[in-house]
N, C-alpha and C positions, 0 to 999 in steps of 0.2 A: 526570869527570862530565857526564852527557851533557850536548847544549844547550838552553836556553829558546824555542823557538817561538810568537813570538805570535799567534795565529789571530783576526782581526777579526771579532767574533760579530754577527748580526741582532739587530735593536731595532726592536719594536713599542710605539712611544709611546704609545699608546692604553690597551694593558693593563699597560704598563710592565711589559715582560719582556721579557729577554736569552735566544736562542737559540744552537743552534749544529748541523748539522748533521754525522752522527757519521762521514761521510764523511772531513771535512777531518781531523778528533784523530787517528782511525785510520790513515790513511794515513801521515801527518809522524809517530805512532808506529812504524808499520813501519819506516819509513825512519830511526828511529835517533834522532830527539828527544821531547823532553821539552811536550808541547803546553798553554798555554797561553790563557787566551779573554779576548779584549783589548775592554773594554767602551769604549761612545761618552763617555769621561773627556773632560770639556771644561776643566776646570783643566791649563795648559798646562804647571804645574811638574810637577805629576805625570806627565804624558804624556812629559816630558822626562826624568824620572827613568824612565819605563818602558822608553824608547830606548833608556838608558844599561844598564838590566842585562837585556832580555833579547836573546839574541842572532841573532834575526832577525823578517822578521813575513810572513805570510801573509793577504794581502787576500783576504775571500772574497770571494761573489757577493751580491745584492743589489738594492734598489730604484736608480732611476737616481738619478744625480747633479744637483746643482742647475745650471742653465746658468747660471747669473750667475758661475760661476769660470771661464767658458772666454767670459764677454764676449756672453752670447744670453739672451732672452727665453723661457719657455717656451713649446714645441711645442704645437701644439693635440694632439699623439699622446703626449705625455711624462706618464707614470705618474707613481706614488707617490714625493717625494725624504724623505728623513731629514738635516734639517738638522746635525743633533749628531753621527751616525756622517759626515757628509760632513766634518764640520769636527775632526775626528778621526783618522779616514783621509787626511785629505791633509797634515795635520799630520806622520803617523806617516813618510809618504814623503819628505816632503822632508826632515824630519831624517834620516832613513837614510839619502839618496842624500849627503849631506854627510858621515855618516861610513862610508858606503862598506859600511853593512849591508846583508847580502842580505835580498832580497826577493822573495818570487811571487805576483804578483797571477793573480785565477780570475775569469774570466767579468766582473764590476764591476769589480773588482778592476785587470785590466788599462787600463780607461776609468779611473778611479781614479788610477792611476801617472800616463799620459798627461795629465788635467790638471793634477796638483799640479807638472808639471814643462813645462807651458806649452803644451802641448796642446789641442784640443779632438778633441768625438765626434757622430755623427750621432743626436740623438733621437728617430730611429724612423727604421730601417733600408728597412720595405718602402716609404715614403711617399718616403724623398729615396734612395734607390739604384735606379736602375732595371736591372730584370732580376735585381731580388735571389731567391735561393732562401728555400725556409722556411726558419727561424733560430731556433724555436721548436716543437722533434719531438714527435710526437704518438703515442711510441716508449718502453721502457724508459731509464730517465736512463745505465744503464752501454752502450746502444747507441750504432754511432756513426753519427748518421744521413746525413753525407755528409764529405765530403772534401777535404785540405785540400795545399796546397802548401807545403814549407817550401822560399824560394827561394833564401835563401842556404847553400850547402854550407860554409862557413866558418863560419856561426853557432853559439852554442854549445845552442839547440834542436838542429839537426842531429844534433852531436856528440852530445847526450844519447839521439835516438828510433834514429838511423842511418838514418834513412829521407828521401826527397825527397816521398813522399805518404802520409801515413796517415788514418785515417779518427775522426772525431772525434763528441761529442755535442754539443748546440745546444739551450741554451735563455736567448736572448736578444732584444730587439729597438733595441739600442742599439750602437754600435761605433766603433772608434778613427777618426776622422776626417784633421786634420792633427795630424802626429806632432810630437810635443815633441823639441825641436831634441838634447837628449842620447841619444836613442832611434834606431835603426835597424827599420824592417820585415824578417820574418823568414817570415812564412808569412801566406797568402793563399788565401781560398775561391772556385770558380770564377768566383762575381758579383764578385770584387775587394775583396768583407768584407776587412778585416784579422783576422788570427787569429793573430798571434803579434809581440811586439815584444822589444826585450832592450836591454841597455845599449849604446851602442858603446864604453865603453869595457871591454876583452876582462878588465881585473882585478876587473871587478866583475860580481856575481851580481844583477842587476835583470831579470828576466824577466815578460811579462805576457801570459797565454794565455785567449783567448774564451771556449773549451770550459769542461770540465767535469770535468778530468782526476781530481780525488778519486771520481767517479762509476765510473770506469771502471779504476781500476788494481788490481781483484779479477781481470779478464779480459781486464789486457792488461798485459802486462810493462813494457811501451815507456811507458806512463802512470806506474808503478810507479816508473820509473829517473825520471823527472822530480824527483818528492822526493826517492829518494834522493841524485842530486847539488844537490840546493837543501842537505839537510843538510851532505852533504859540503864545499858550499862554507861554511857557516857554523863548519866545523869547523875549515877551512881559515884564515880570516877571525880567529877566536880567536887562533891558533897564531901569526900574522901572517904568514902564506905565501899567495901565490897557485894559485887553482885552476884 
């Protein structure tokens, strides 16, 4: 049976609507897994059951995270937050980390992973990082607007893409600041913005990416390979093997 991958959905709390960009579920399906939309459920007993039943989780992009989770007050440049989604995703990350279940975080997802396990983020790159380049591109979503440097040649990310430098797309105004203890930095952009992190524990597939590979995989094989390796890690975990 194909593995089940939970993908956290966007939540419009004003309109009371749930949505999911097709890039996420198409990439997961292409990689060989069954995508399952995960709603911002607030009941912890339901979430625990969900974590047990699903084989891995993809944290999708979305709004800012409530800064109270990393001990800060809202910056004047902070944008919309969704308290229900924050609670759901932070709970899922912590429970998956305990169980060593594979997790892939994209854009907001890398930030949620880092915050959930003790790190922090910059609430606004342009006002907090001197010399920051443009990180919200005016270009097609599939287009790699800037280059990143994969600094750790022994990292899982390097093992996947097989390159020290790759071009990525960019749609964010926040980024990882203080790295949570269980993680290591694997890639940065030229202005020092953290673009990728992964677990120090090499037996664990727990990766955060600041860009959007779900928008690039149809034109860039290396981006599809990220999803394939994610699903491969899930399969190995299901069979009690190390990837």
